[in-house]
C-alpha positions in Angstrom: 43.0 125.0 293.4 45.4 126.3 290.7 48.0 124.2 292.3 45.8 121.2 291.8 44.9 122.3 288.1 48.6 122.9 287.5 49.6 119.5 288.9 47.0 117.6 286.7 48.2 119.3 283.6 51.6 118.1 284.4 50.5 114.7 285.0 48.5 114.7 281.4 51.4 115.9 279.8 54.1 113.4 281.1 51.4 110.8 280.5 51.2 111.8 276.9 55.2 111.5 276.6 54.9 108.1 278.2 52.4 106.9 275.9 54.4 108.6 272.9 57.7 106.9 273.9 55.9 103.7 274.2 54.5 103.6 270.8 57.9 104.9 269.5 59.5 101.9 271.2 56.8 99.4 269.8 57.4 100.7 266.1 61.0 100.4 266.7 60.7 96.9 267.9 58.3 95.9 265.0 60.8 97.5 262.3 63.6 95.5 264.0 61.7 92.6 264.0 61.0 92.7 260.3 64.6 93.5 259.7 65.7 90.7 261.4 63.4 88.3 259.7 64.2 89.8 256.4 68.2 89.4 256.9 67.6 85.6 258.2 66.2 84.7 254.7 69.4 86.4 252.9 72.8 85.1 252.8 76.0 86.3 251.4 77.2 86.3 247.9 80.4 84.8 249.2 78.3 81.6 250.1 76.6 80.9 247.1 78.9 81.5 244.3 82.9 80.3 243.4 85.1 82.7 241.8 86.4 81.7 238.2 90.1 80.4 238.4 90.0 80.5 242.1 89.8 76.7 242.6 91.4 73.5 244.4 93.6 71.2 242.3 93.7 67.5 243.0 97.0 65.7 243.3 97.8 61.9 243.5 101.0 60.0 244.1 102.1 56.3 244.7 104.2 55.2 247.6 105.3 52.8 250.4 104.4 52.9 254.0 106.8 51.4 256.2 107.1 50.6 259.9 103.9 48.4 260.2 103.7 46.0 262.9 102.9 42.7 260.7 100.0 44.3 259.3 101.2 45.2 255.5 100.9 43.7 252.5 101.8 39.8 251.8 104.5 40.1 248.9 103.5 37.2 247.6 99.8 38.4 246.9 101.1 42.0 246.0 103.6 42.0 243.4 103.6 45.9 242.9 104.6 46.2 246.6 107.7 43.9 246.1 108.6 45.3 242.8 108.4 48.9 244.5 110.3 47.7 247.6 113.3 46.4 245.2 113.3 49.3 243.4 113.5 51.8 246.2 116.2 49.8 247.8 118.3 49.8 244.7 117.8 53.6 244.7 119.4 53.7 248.0 122.4 51.5 246.7 120.8 48.1 248.3 120.9 45.3 245.6 118.4 42.5 246.6 117.1 41.1 243.3 116.8 37.2 243.5 116.1 37.4 247.2 113.3 36.0 248.6 111.5 38.8 250.5 109.1 37.7 253.2 108.3 40.8 255.4 104.8 42.2 256.5 105.9 45.4 257.4 105.5 47.4 254.1 102.3 48.4 252.3 101.8 50.0 248.8 99.5 52.8 249.1 97.9 55.6 247.0 98.5 59.3 248.4 95.8 61.9 247.7 95.8 65.5 248.3 94.3 68.9 247.4 96.3 72.0 246.6 94.7 75.0 247.5 94.5 77.9 245.2 97.5 80.5 245.3 99.5 78.3 247.6 103.0 79.4 247.7 106.1 77.2 247.5 107.2 75.7 251.0 103.6 75.7 252.0 102.3 72.3 253.7 99.1 70.6 252.9 97.4 67.7 254.5 97.6 64.3 252.5 95.4 61.0 252.7 96.9 57.6 252.5 94.9 54.4 251.3 96.3 50.8 251.2 96.2 49.2 247.8 97.3 45.5 248.7 95.9 43.2 251.2 97.4 45.2 254.3 95.0 44.8 257.2 96.1 48.4 259.0 98.1 51.1 258.2 98.6 51.9 262.3 101.9 53.1 263.1 103.1 53.2 259.6 105.4 56.0 258.0 105.0 57.2 254.6 108.2 57.6 252.8 108.9 60.0 250.0 106.1 60.5 247.7 105.9 62.6 244.7 102.2 64.2 244.1 101.5 64.9 240.5 98.7 67.0 238.9 96.5 66.3 236.0 99.4 67.7 233.7 101.8 65.0 235.0 103.9 67.5 236.8 105.0 67.4 240.6 103.4 70.0 242.9 104.3 68.8 246.5 106.3 66.0 248.0 104.5 63.9 250.6 106.3 62.2 253.8 105.2 61.6 257.5 103.6 59.3 260.2 100.3 58.3 259.3 97.3 58.8 261.8 94.7 56.0 261.4 91.0 56.8 262.9 90.6 53.2 263.3 92.2 49.9 264.6 92.1 46.1 264.0 92.6 43.6 266.5 92.5 39.4 265.9 92.6 36.4 268.3 92.1 32.7 267.8 88.3 33.0 268.1 87.4 36.6 266.8 88.5 39.8 265.5 87.4 43.4 266.3 87.6 46.1 263.6 87.0 49.8 264.6 86.2 52.2 261.5 88.7 51.7 258.4 92.2 50.9 259.6 93.6 50.9 256.1 93.2 54.5 255.4 95.2 57.2 257.2 96.0 61.1 256.9 98.9 62.9 257.7 98.5 66.5 258.7 100.7 68.7 256.9 102.3 65.9 255.0 103.2 67.6 252.1 105.4 70.6 251.1 104.2 72.3 248.1 107.2 72.5 245.3 105.3 74.3 242.6 103.1 77.2 242.3 100.1 77.7 240.0 100.5 80.9 238.6 97.6 83.0 238.4 97.4 86.8 238.8 93.8 87.8 239.4 94.5 91.6 239.7 95.7 91.3 236.0 92.4 90.0 234.6 89.9 92.6 233.1 86.8 90.9 234.1 86.0 88.0 236.4 83.0 85.1 236.4 81.2 84.3 239.6 79.9 80.7 239.0 76.6 79.8 240.9 76.9 76.5 242.9 73.2 76.3 242.4 72.4 77.7 239.0 69.2 79.6 238.9 68.2 82.5 236.6 66.4 84.5 239.6 69.6 84.2 242.0 71.8 85.4 239.2 70.1 88.3 238.2 69.6 89.5 241.8 73.3 88.9 242.3 74.1 91.3 239.2 71.6 94.1 240.5 73.3 93.9 244.0 76.7 94.3 242.4 75.5 97.2 240.2 73.9 98.8 243.1 76.6 98.5 245.3 79.1 100.0 242.7 76.6 102.6 241.2 77.5 101.4 237.7 76.4 98.4 235.2 79.5 96.9 235.6 78.1 93.1 236.0 75.4 91.2 233.9 74.1 87.8 234.3 75.1 85.7 231.4 73.0 82.6 232.2 71.6 80.9 235.2 75.3 79.5 236.4 77.3 82.8 235.9 77.7 86.1 236.6 80.1 88.3 234.5 82.0 91.6 236.6 84.0 93.9 234.5 86.4 96.5 235.7 85.1 99.6 236.8 86.4 103.4 236.7 84.2 104.1 239.5 85.8 101.6 241.8 89.5 102.9 242.8 91.0 99.3 244.4 92.1 96.1 243.0 90.0 93.2 241.4 90.9 91.8 244.7 89.2 94.5 246.7 86.2 94.6 244.4 85.8 90.9 244.9 86.1 91.2 248.7 83.6 93.9 248.8 81.1 91.9 246.8 81.3 88.9 248.8 79.9 90.7 251.6 76.6 92.0 249.9 73.4 90.0 251.0 71.6 88.1 248.7 68.1 86.2 248.9 68.5 83.2 246.8 65.5 81.5 245.0 64.8 77.8 245.4 63.4 75.4 243.1 60.3 73.6 244.0 62.0 70.0 244.5 62.1 66.9 246.7 65.3 64.8 246.9 64.7 61.1 247.6 67.3 58.6 248.5 65.5 55.3 248.0 68.5 53.1 249.6 68.1 54.9 252.8 64.8 56.2 252.6 65.9 60.0 253.4 63.2 62.2 252.0 64.4 66.0 251.7 61.0 68.6 250.8 61.6 72.1 249.8 59.8 74.8 251.4 58.5 76.0 247.7 56.7 72.3 247.5 53.1 72.9 246.5 50.2 70.2 245.8 46.8 70.5 244.1 43.6 69.0 245.9 44.1 65.3 246.3 42.9 62.7 248.4 45.2 60.0 249.5 44.8 56.5 251.2 47.6 54.1 251.9 47.1 50.5 252.8 48.9 47.1 252.4 48.2 43.4 252.6 50.2 42.1 255.5 50.3 38.1 256.2 52.1 37.0 259.5 52.9 33.3 259.9 53.7 31.8 263.4 55.0 28.5 264.0 54.9 27.0 267.3 55.7 23.5 267.2 54.3 21.2 270.1 56.1 17.9 271.2 53.7 14.8 271.6 54.8 12.2 274.2 53.2 8.7 274.8 52.0 8.0 278.2 54.4 6.9 280.9 55.6 3.6 281.3 53.7 2.9 277.8 54.9 0.0 275.8 53.8 1.6 272.2 53.9 5.1 270.8 56.8 7.2 270.2 57.7 11.2 270.9 57.2 13.1 267.8 56.9 16.9 266.9 53.6 18.0 266.1 53.7 21.2 263.8 51.3 24.3 264.8 50.8 27.0 262.2 48.9 30.2 263.1 48.4 32.6 260.1 47.1 36.4 260.6 46.1 38.4 257.8 45.7 42.3 258.0 44.2 43.7 254.7 44.5 47.3 255.8 40.5 47.6 256.1 40.8 50.6 258.7 42.5 52.6 256.3 41.2 55.9 255.6 41.3 58.5 253.0 43.3 61.8 253.8 42.5 64.9 251.9 45.0 67.6 251.3 43.6 70.9 249.9 45.1 73.0 246.9 48.2 74.8 247.5 49.1 73.4 250.7 52.5 74.2 252.3 55.4 71.9 253.2 54.0 71.8 257.0 50.7 70.8 255.7 52.0 68.1 253.4 54.1 66.5 256.1 50.9 66.9 258.6 48.9 65.1 256.2 51.3 62.2 255.3 51.9 61.8 259.1 48.1 61.6 259.7 48.3 58.4 257.5 50.8 56.8 259.9 53.0 55.6 256.8 56.9 55.4 256.9 59.5 56.9 254.7 59.2 53.9 252.2 55.6 54.5 251.9 56.0 58.1 251.8 58.4 57.8 248.7 55.7 55.8 246.8 53.1 58.3 247.8 55.0 61.2 246.4 55.5 59.5 243.1 52.0 58.7 242.7 51.1 62.4 243.4 53.4 63.5 240.7 52.0 61.0 238.6 48.6 62.4 239.0 49.8 65.8 238.2 48.9 67.2 241.5 52.5 67.7 242.6 54.1 71.0 241.6 57.6 70.5 242.0 60.4 68.2 240.7 61.4 65.0 242.1 64.9 63.8 241.8 66.2 60.8 243.2 69.5 60.2 244.5 
């Protein structure tokens, strides 16, 4: 009997431990789930800001592409191509002034490139090539040495190389086939950096972060996250678009080290209640914070369908009179939208409720655009409508 009681007590204790372990596991999963959901809503500072002074620079140049298989510029229709060809040959010691040039293997192009920040001399960058004249294709062409200048008219890179196009054009006597845009191309690592843009960020006493989507709430959250990480008030939100960071005595690293650590801090950006509409393509993007007041919506339209089914009237066989004529037959169908009903949306509905309510009406993107403007005009839409 005592042995049974001791076994029973031991089982109760083990069962209690199992229950306690189960509760701890459930609580751990709940906390982990909450942390995962909270982390999913946040993003790194690195992904929402740009650093002042750390930016790309645009380069542009004018050059010639040779080696085209008869798909280049017509020299009679493109005098700039002819002049550039003559000038290039003269620099190489060939004098052809006054001669009649008739080649279709040369094309004048504009060359563009982006110089990344802190690019060293001798580094290679990609270039884009676009035809200027009436060339039909740049496929198989080679770009000759082309200086690439910045906004200050200084040469920062030199471009040259074989062009890669993403399209082609083929023509015959009875038809043509064109895929993508054969008059534009790209040269991977087709330019060499010749001049560096000097900017020593470590010598700066402060740096500013520029928000890609300016917002006062987001700027203040960034500033508080930085101050909390350093343990001192080294940053402040200047406005909705910038946060200033000063050097701190509490931080032993360089300014580059400080920026590197700050970039990894998680931030939950605030979002405006905004609806973006592209009326040309019918694209509608609705933000998650969009809310509307109580409103009823009905959408209907008058549709008139006209169908022509002409019939041929012929005289009887072997008839000496009458002639074959075409008799018009027109069928009209009018739809006044009498079966359209009102759809009611309650106050403060979410984005999902708004989309569901509009889908119940069975309307397309064009009609939804009109409905959103009408709700805004009625004062029931608590959001900004931005038309692209």
